C-alpha positions as CSV (number, residue, x, y, z in Angstrom):
1,M,-61.0,87.6,-75.3
2,S,-63.7,90.1,-74.4
3,A,-62.5,92.6,-71.8
4,G,-65.9,92.5,-70.1
5,W,-65.6,88.9,-69.0
6,D,-64.2,88.0,-65.5
7,L,-61.2,85.9,-64.9
8,K,-63.2,82.8,-63.9
9,T,-65.2,82.8,-67.2
10,Q,-62.0,83.5,-69.3
11,A,-60.2,80.7,-67.5
12,R,-63.0,78.2,-68.1
13,L,-63.2,79.2,-71.8
14,W,-59.5,78.9,-72.3
15,I,-59.3,75.6,-70.5
16,L,-62.1,74.2,-72.8
17,A,-60.3,75.7,-75.9
18,G,-57.0,74.1,-74.8
19,F,-58.7,70.8,-74.2
20,A,-60.3,70.9,-77.6
21,L,-57.0,71.7,-79.3
22,G,-55.2,69.0,-77.4
23,L,-57.9,66.5,-78.3
24,A,-57.8,67.5,-82.0
25,A,-54.0,67.2,-82.0
26,A,-54.2,63.8,-80.3
27,L,-56.8,62.5,-82.8
28,L,-54.7,63.7,-85.8
29,W,-51.7,62.0,-84.4
30,L,-53.4,58.7,-83.7
31,Q,-55.2,58.7,-87.0
32,S,-52.0,59.4,-88.9
33,A,-50.0,56.8,-86.9
34,R,-52.7,54.2,-87.6
35,A,-52.8,55.0,-91.3
36,W,-49.0,54.7,-91.5
37,E,-49.0,51.4,-89.6
38,Q,-51.5,50.0,-92.0
39,H,-49.5,51.2,-95.0
40,L,-46.3,49.7,-93.6
41,A,-48.0,46.4,-92.8
42,R,-49.5,46.2,-96.3
43,S,-46.1,46.8,-97.8
44,E,-44.5,44.2,-95.5
45,M,-47.2,41.6,-96.6
46,A,-46.5,42.5,-100.2
47,G,-42.8,41.7,-99.6
48,V,-43.7,38.3,-98.1
49,L,-46.0,37.5,-101.1
50,L,-43.3,38.7,-103.5
51,Y,-40.8,36.3,-102.0
52,Q,-43.2,33.4,-102.3
53,S,-43.9,34.4,-105.9
54,L,-40.2,34.6,-106.8
55,Q,-39.5,31.3,-105.1
56,A,-42.3,29.4,-106.8
57,K,-42.1,31.4,-110.0
58,A,-45.8,32.2,-109.7
59,P,-47.6,35.3,-110.7
60,P,-46.9,38.2,-108.3
61,P,-49.7,39.6,-106.1
62,A,-51.9,42.3,-107.4
63,G,-50.2,45.7,-107.5
64,L,-46.7,44.2,-108.1
65,D,-45.3,43.9,-111.6
66,L,-42.1,41.8,-112.5
67,V,-40.3,42.9,-115.6
68,A,-37.4,40.6,-116.8
69,D,-34.1,42.3,-117.6
70,A,-32.4,41.5,-120.9
71,P,-30.1,38.5,-120.7
72,S,-26.4,38.5,-121.6
73,S,-25.5,37.1,-125.0
74,G,-23.2,34.1,-125.1
75,Q,-21.6,31.9,-127.7
76,E,-23.6,29.1,-129.3
77,G,-23.7,26.1,-127.0
78,Q,-22.7,28.1,-123.9
79,A,-24.9,29.0,-121.0
80,V,-26.2,32.5,-120.9
81,Q,-25.1,34.2,-117.7
82,P,-27.6,36.7,-116.1
83,R,-26.6,40.2,-116.7
84,R,-26.4,42.6,-113.8
85,P,-28.8,45.5,-114.3
86,E,-27.1,48.7,-115.6
87,V,-27.7,51.6,-113.3
88,Q,-26.9,55.2,-114.4
89,G,-26.8,57.5,-111.4
90,G,-28.4,57.1,-108.1
91,I,-27.4,55.4,-104.9
92,V,-27.4,51.6,-105.0
93,T,-28.1,49.5,-101.9
94,E,-27.4,45.8,-102.3
95,M,-28.3,42.9,-100.0
96,S,-28.7,39.2,-100.1
97,I,-31.3,37.0,-98.4
98,Q,-30.5,33.3,-97.9
99,T,-33.2,30.8,-98.1
100,G,-31.6,28.5,-95.4
101,S,-33.3,25.1,-94.9
102,E,-36.6,26.1,-96.4
103,R,-38.1,23.3,-98.6
104,G,-39.4,23.6,-102.1
105,P,-38.2,24.8,-105.4
106,G,-34.9,26.7,-105.3
107,L,-33.6,24.8,-102.3
108,G,-30.5,26.5,-101.1
109,A,-30.9,29.3,-103.5
110,G,-30.4,32.9,-102.4
111,L,-32.2,36.2,-103.2
112,R,-30.2,39.2,-104.3
113,L,-31.6,42.6,-104.2
114,M,-30.5,45.9,-105.8
115,I,-32.3,49.1,-104.6
116,V,-31.6,52.2,-106.6
117,S,-32.6,55.5,-105.1
118,S,-31.8,59.1,-106.1
119,R,-32.0,60.3,-102.5
120,M,-30.7,57.9,-99.9
121,R,-29.0,54.6,-99.0
122,Y,-31.2,52.3,-97.1
123,A,-30.1,51.0,-93.7
124,V,-30.7,47.3,-94.4
125,A,-28.1,46.4,-91.8
126,D,-30.5,47.5,-89.1
127,L,-33.1,45.0,-90.1
128,E,-34.0,42.0,-88.1
129,P,-31.2,39.3,-88.3
130,A,-31.7,36.4,-90.5
131,S,-31.4,33.9,-87.6
132,T,-34.6,35.1,-86.1
133,A,-36.7,35.6,-89.3
134,T,-37.5,33.6,-92.4
135,A,-36.4,34.8,-95.9
136,A,-39.9,35.9,-96.7
137,Q,-40.1,37.9,-93.5
138,Q,-36.7,39.5,-94.3
139,L,-38.0,40.6,-97.7
140,G,-41.2,41.9,-96.1
141,A,-39.0,43.9,-93.7
142,V,-37.1,45.3,-96.7
143,T,-40.4,46.4,-98.5
144,R,-41.6,47.9,-95.2
145,L,-38.4,49.9,-95.0
146,L,-39.0,51.1,-98.6
147,A,-42.5,52.2,-97.7
148,R,-41.3,54.1,-94.7
149,H,-39.1,56.4,-96.8
150,C,-40.6,58.3,-99.7
151,S,-37.9,58.0,-102.4
152,D,-39.6,56.0,-105.3
153,P,-36.8,53.5,-105.6
154,K,-36.2,51.0,-108.4
155,V,-36.0,47.4,-107.1
156,F,-34.2,44.6,-108.9
157,A,-34.4,41.0,-107.7
158,Q,-32.5,37.8,-108.6
159,F,-33.5,34.5,-107.2
160,G,-30.9,31.8,-107.4
161,D,-29.4,31.5,-110.9
162,S,-32.3,33.0,-112.7
163,G,-32.3,36.4,-114.4
164,W,-32.7,39.7,-112.8
165,L,-36.2,41.0,-112.5
166,E,-37.3,44.6,-112.0
167,V,-40.0,44.8,-109.3
168,D,-42.5,47.6,-109.8
169,G,-44.2,48.1,-106.4
170,A,-45.1,51.7,-106.5
171,D,-48.6,50.8,-105.4
172,Y,-47.1,49.5,-102.1
173,W,-44.0,51.5,-101.3
174,G,-44.2,54.5,-103.7
175,C,-44.7,58.0,-102.6
176,Q,-48.2,58.1,-104.1
177,A,-49.2,55.1,-102.0
178,A,-48.1,56.6,-98.7
179,P,-50.9,58.2,-96.6
180,K,-50.7,61.9,-95.5
181,D,-48.5,62.2,-92.5
182,L,-50.5,64.5,-90.1
183,R,-48.3,64.0,-87.1
184,L,-46.3,67.2,-87.7
185,P,-49.4,69.3,-88.1
186,A,-50.7,67.7,-84.9
187,V,-47.6,68.8,-83.1
188,V,-47.8,72.3,-84.6
189,L,-51.5,72.5,-83.6
190,A,-50.6,71.5,-80.0
191,V,-47.7,74.0,-79.9
192,V,-49.8,76.8,-81.3
193,G,-52.6,76.1,-78.9
194,L,-50.2,76.1,-76.0
195,A,-48.6,79.3,-77.2
196,I,-52.0,81.0,-77.5
197,L,-52.9,79.9,-74.0
198,L,-49.6,81.1,-72.5
199,G,-49.9,84.4,-74.5
200,Q,-53.4,85.0,-73.3
201,S,-52.5,84.3,-69.7
202,G,-49.4,86.5,-70.0
203,E,-51.5,89.3,-71.5
204,T,-54.0,89.1,-68.7
205,M,-51.2,89.3,-66.1
206,S,-49.4,92.1,-68.0
207,S,-52.6,94.1,-67.9
208,F,-52.5,94.1,-64.1
209,G,-48.8,94.9,-64.2
210,G,-49.2,97.7,-66.7
211,F,-51.9,99.3,-64.6
212,A,-49.6,99.0,-61.5
213,R,-46.9,100.8,-63.4
214,M,-49.3,103.4,-64.6
215,L,-50.2,104.2,-61.0
216,R,-46.6,105.3,-60.3
217,Q,-46.7,107.9,-63.1
218,P,-49.5,110.4,-62.3
219,R,-47.6,112.6,-59.9
220,A,-44.5,112.4,-62.0
221,R,-46.0,112.9,-65.4
222,G,-49.3,114.7,-64.8
223,A,-51.5,111.9,-66.1
224,A,-55.2,112.3,-66.7
225,E,-57.5,112.5,-63.6
226,R,-59.1,109.1,-64.6
227,Y,-57.4,105.9,-65.7
228,S,-58.4,103.3,-68.2
229,A,-56.8,99.9,-68.7
230,P,-57.9,97.0,-71.0
231,G,-58.4,93.8,-69.2
232,P,-60.8,91.5,-67.4
233,A,-63.7,92.6,-65.3
234,E,-61.7,92.4,-62.1
235,L,-59.2,94.9,-63.4
236,Q,-62.0,97.2,-64.5
237,E,-63.3,97.1,-60.9
238,I,-59.8,98.0,-59.6
239,V,-59.5,100.8,-62.1
240,S,-62.9,102.2,-61.1
241,A,-62.1,102.0,-57.4
242,V,-58.7,103.8,-58.0
243,N,-60.4,106.5,-60.0
244,D,-63.0,107.0,-57.3
245,N,-60.3,107.1,-54.6
246,L,-58.2,109.6,-56.6
247,A,-61.2,111.8,-57.3
248,G,-62.1,111.8,-53.6
249,E,-58.5,112.7,-52.5
250,R,-58.3,115.4,-55.2
251,A,-61.7,116.9,-54.0
252,Q,-60.4,117.0,-50.4
253,I,-57.2,118.8,-51.5
254,E,-59.2,121.2,-53.6
255,K,-61.6,121.8,-50.7
256,R,-58.6,122.4,-48.3
257,A,-57.0,124.8,-50.8
258,T,-60.3,126.6,-51.2
259,V,-60.7,126.9,-47.4
260,L,-57.2,128.2,-47.0
261,S,-57.6,130.6,-49.8
262,G,-60.8,131.9,-48.3
263,V,-59.1,132.2,-44.8
264,S,-56.2,134.0,-46.4
265,H,-58.5,136.4,-48.1
266,D,-60.7,137.0,-45.1
267,L,-57.7,137.6,-42.9
268,G,-56.6,140.3,-45.3
269,T,-59.2,142.8,-44.1
270,P,-58.6,142.4,-40.3
271,A,-54.9,142.4,-40.9
272,T,-55.1,145.7,-42.7
273,R,-57.2,147.1,-39.9
274,L,-54.6,145.9,-37.4
275,R,-51.9,147.6,-39.3
276,L,-53.8,150.8,-39.4
277,R,-54.4,150.6,-35.7
278,A,-50.8,149.6,-34.9
279,A,-49.7,152.8,-36.8
280,L,-51.5,154.9,-34.2
281,I,-49.5,153.3,-31.3
282,Q,-47.1,155.9,-29.9
283,D,-44.7,153.2,-28.5
284,Q,-42.4,152.5,-31.5
285,S,-41.1,149.2,-30.0
286,L,-44.6,147.9,-29.4
287,R,-45.7,149.0,-32.8
288,H,-42.9,147.1,-34.5
289,R,-43.7,143.9,-32.6
290,L,-47.3,144.1,-33.5
291,E,-46.5,144.6,-37.2
292,A,-44.0,141.7,-37.1
293,D,-46.7,139.4,-35.6
294,I,-49.2,140.5,-38.3
295,D,-46.6,139.8,-41.0
296,S,-45.8,136.4,-39.5
297,M,-49.5,135.5,-39.4
298,T,-50.2,136.4,-43.0
299,G,-46.9,134.9,-44.2
300,M,-47.8,131.6,-42.5
301,I,-51.2,131.5,-44.2
302,E,-49.6,132.2,-47.6
303,S,-47.0,129.4,-47.0
304,V,-49.6,126.9,-46.2
305,L,-51.6,127.9,-49.2
306,T,-48.5,127.6,-51.4
307,Y,-47.9,124.1,-50.1
308,T,-51.5,123.0,-50.6
309,R,-51.5,124.4,-54.2
310,S,-48.3,122.4,-54.9
311,E,-50.1,119.2,-54.0
312,L,-52.8,119.9,-56.5
313,S,-50.4,119.6,-59.5
314,L,-52.5,121.9,-61.7
315,E,-49.6,122.8,-63.9
316,V,-49.2,120.7,-67.1
317,P,-45.8,119.2,-67.7
318,R,-43.9,120.3,-70.7
319,Q,-40.4,120.1,-72.1
320,I,-38.0,122.7,-70.7
321,S,-34.3,123.4,-70.7
322,M,-33.0,122.8,-67.3
323,T,-29.8,124.6,-68.1
324,A,-31.7,127.8,-69.1
325,L,-34.0,127.5,-66.0
326,I,-31.0,127.3,-63.6
327,E,-29.0,130.1,-65.4
328,A,-32.0,132.4,-65.3
329,L,-32.6,131.7,-61.6
330,V,-29.0,132.3,-60.6
331,A,-28.9,135.5,-62.7
332,D,-31.9,136.8,-60.8
333,Y,-30.1,136.2,-57.5
334,Q,-26.9,137.8,-58.8
335,D,-28.9,140.9,-59.9
336,L,-30.0,141.2,-56.3
337,D,-26.3,141.0,-55.2
338,K,-26.8,137.6,-53.6
339,P,-23.8,135.2,-53.2
340,V,-25.2,132.6,-55.6
341,S,-23.1,131.0,-58.3
342,Y,-23.6,128.4,-61.0
343,Q,-21.0,125.9,-62.0
344,R,-21.7,125.5,-65.7
345,L,-21.3,122.3,-67.6
346,E,-18.1,122.0,-69.6
347,P,-18.6,122.0,-73.4
348,E,-18.3,118.5,-74.8
349,V,-15.2,118.0,-76.9
350,V,-15.3,115.7,-79.9
351,Q,-12.1,114.1,-81.0
352,G,-11.7,114.4,-84.8
353,A,-10.0,112.0,-87.2
354,Q,-6.8,112.7,-89.2
355,S,-7.3,114.2,-92.6
356,L,-5.4,114.0,-95.8
357,F,-3.8,117.4,-95.3
358,S,-2.9,117.1,-91.6
359,A,-1.3,114.3,-89.6
360,R,-2.8,115.7,-86.3
361,A,-6.3,114.9,-85.3
362,G,-8.5,117.9,-84.7
363,Q,-10.9,118.7,-81.9
364,G,-14.3,120.4,-81.9
365,G,-16.7,121.6,-79.3
366,L,-20.5,121.0,-79.1
367,P,-21.9,123.9,-77.1
368,D,-25.5,123.1,-77.8
369,A,-25.1,119.4,-77.0
370,R,-25.0,120.3,-73.2
371,R,-28.5,121.6,-73.2
372,V,-30.4,119.4,-70.8
373,L,-34.1,119.0,-71.8
374,V,-36.5,117.7,-69.2
375,M,-40.2,117.0,-69.1
376,A,-41.3,119.0,-66.0
377,R,-43.6,121.6,-64.5
378,P,-41.4,124.8,-64.8
379,I,-43.2,126.9,-62.2
380,L,-43.2,124.2,-59.5
381,L,-39.6,123.3,-60.3
382,Q,-38.5,127.0,-60.2
383,R,-40.2,127.3,-56.8
384,A,-38.5,124.2,-55.5
385,L,-35.0,125.5,-56.7
386,T,-35.8,128.9,-55.1
387,N,-36.5,127.3,-51.8
388,L,-33.3,125.3,-51.9
389,V,-31.2,128.4,-52.8
390,D,-33.0,130.4,-50.0
391,N,-32.3,127.7,-47.5
392,A,-28.6,127.6,-48.5
393,L,-28.4,131.4,-48.1
394,K,-30.2,131.3,-44.7
395,Y,-28.2,128.5,-43.1
396,G,-24.9,128.5,-45.1
397,R,-24.3,132.1,-46.3
398,R,-23.6,131.1,-49.9
399,A,-25.1,128.8,-52.6
400,L,-23.4,126.9,-55.3
401,V,-25.7,125.4,-58.0
402,Q,-24.5,122.5,-60.1
403,L,-26.2,120.4,-62.8
404,E,-25.4,116.8,-63.7
405,A,-27.3,114.9,-66.4
406,S,-27.4,111.5,-67.9
407,S,-29.6,109.9,-70.5
408,E,-32.2,109.0,-67.9
409,R,-31.9,111.4,-64.9
410,V,-31.0,115.0,-63.9
411,V,-29.5,115.9,-60.6
412,I,-29.5,119.5,-59.4
413,T,-27.1,120.1,-56.5
414,V,-27.3,123.2,-54.3
415,E,-24.4,123.4,-51.8
416,D,-24.1,125.9,-49.0
417,E,-21.0,127.1,-47.2
418,G,-20.5,126.3,-43.6
419,S,-24.0,125.1,-42.6
420,E,-24.2,124.0,-39.0
421,L,-26.9,121.4,-39.8
422,T,-26.0,117.7,-40.3
423,V,-27.6,115.4,-42.8
424,A,-29.7,113.7,-40.1
425,E,-30.9,117.1,-38.8
426,I,-31.8,118.5,-42.3
427,E,-33.8,115.3,-43.0
428,E,-35.9,116.0,-39.9
429,V,-36.6,119.5,-41.3
430,L,-38.4,117.9,-44.2
431,A,-41.5,117.5,-42.1
432,P,-44.0,120.4,-42.3
433,F,-43.4,123.3,-39.9
434,Q,-40.0,121.9,-38.8
435,R,-37.1,124.3,-38.7
436,G,-33.4,124.1,-37.9
437,A,-31.7,124.7,-34.6
438,N,-30.7,128.3,-35.5
439,S,-34.2,129.2,-36.8
440,S,-34.6,131.8,-34.0
441,A,-32.5,134.2,-36.0
442,I,-33.9,133.2,-39.4
443,D,-37.2,134.1,-41.0
444,G,-39.4,131.3,-42.3
445,F,-42.2,129.0,-41.4
446,G,-40.7,125.5,-41.9
447,L,-42.4,124.6,-45.2
448,G,-39.7,125.3,-47.8
449,L,-38.1,121.9,-47.9
450,T,-41.4,120.2,-47.5
451,I,-42.5,121.9,-50.7
452,V,-39.3,120.9,-52.5
453,A,-39.8,117.2,-51.5
454,T,-43.4,117.4,-52.7
455,V,-42.3,118.8,-56.1
456,A,-39.6,116.1,-56.4
457,E,-42.2,113.4,-55.8
458,Q,-44.5,115.0,-58.4
459,H,-41.7,114.7,-60.9
460,G,-41.0,111.1,-60.1
461,G,-37.8,111.9,-58.2
462,A,-36.6,112.5,-54.7
463,L,-34.8,115.1,-52.5
464,R,-31.8,113.9,-50.6
465,F,-28.9,115.4,-48.7
466,E,-25.2,114.7,-48.3
467,Q,-22.2,116.3,-46.7
468,G,-20.1,118.4,-49.2
469,R,-16.6,119.7,-49.2
470,Q,-17.7,123.1,-47.9
471,G,-21.1,122.5,-46.4
472,L,-24.3,120.7,-46.9
473,R,-25.5,119.5,-50.3
474,A,-29.1,119.3,-51.3
475,L,-29.6,117.0,-54.4
476,L,-32.9,117.2,-56.4
477,D,-33.0,114.0,-58.5
478,I,-35.7,113.8,-61.2
479,P,-36.0,111.7,-64.4
480,R,-35.8,113.3,-67.8
481,Q,-38.7,111.5,-69.4
């Protein structure tokens, strides 16, 4: 179905197509059923005429041939007994039809039938009882049964004491005489049509669901600035509207970053002049306070600019080793004599099997198997981890970094020592420019955790907190793919 058509047009076309397929399947079924009913009725009438021919010893109807079987030989002067037809192989179905009180030649005589088939035994016991049908009708029911099943049987008949006759009725109940049964193709056509309709409707619905899932990925995976999704015209309109909305939001963020960058640059010149003028102040205490205010002003502008740049997500995601990133970060802090430690992952031990030369099973380590690869933005992720470690050092004196990984997610834990903040209080600090209760003695502008939460969202994860054994734990949870 063309992707440029709207849902209303597609629905109308598929309804018409489904109606056409259903009508074609119904016509095939009815035509085949009518042809088979005519074939069975013709075979049944041939059986009725065959009985009358056998009873009156008249020529059979057209299309039926009667071939006399060879009689049994007897002594001179003795009556020749009819010989039962010799059958080699095949399945034999025998039945008798009593003439009852019918008048005419052969009064009280019965009709014996032998049906030889290589495939099946005919269920003649399920035919209409003799009490409700005449002998001719019973034979017609038998020939109708023969025509219903394609097995090309051999039919032998004996009426009364006469000899056995082989009845050749292939023109009535043979496989070549049967019409083509189109009922199964009709069912297949209807099922295929229904499957196509259901598949098309499911594909249309999945196009909307696929685009909805795609919308959850851009911040986490750095998708393209514009989206495209195959589907009906309504979906294309939604995609276009989303693209325009994202372009507008990105333009606003870029404009904000440009303005803040310009303000930061413009403030550099007066800040430098203020520093030079503050250096001329004789009062040392006043000079220090002025310089601290200048540093606070410029630091706040830089923090806001850093937060705004983190929202832009300009860095392209790539595969990195989370283990190497954390080890390098902790090593940098340790070089500065900071109380930061890293709890490394234990090497994975593989249990070996017993060998021919030793009854004990060996063990082996896989040092490289613990390397945790993640698709991420390394600069943003390093900035987020740095903020978490700095926060732990400010509020909890020490920082312990741990790494836990599964096949789907990576959890980086930074635990401090003796932080006075609770989980509820630290979650309030996530808001921009919010600081802890002891912030009066600690440097900062209240944007560190906000930047960490933003980076986590851009990687499709989240930042959460919990109470640890020694202090507060910050958990940065991000997916690996």
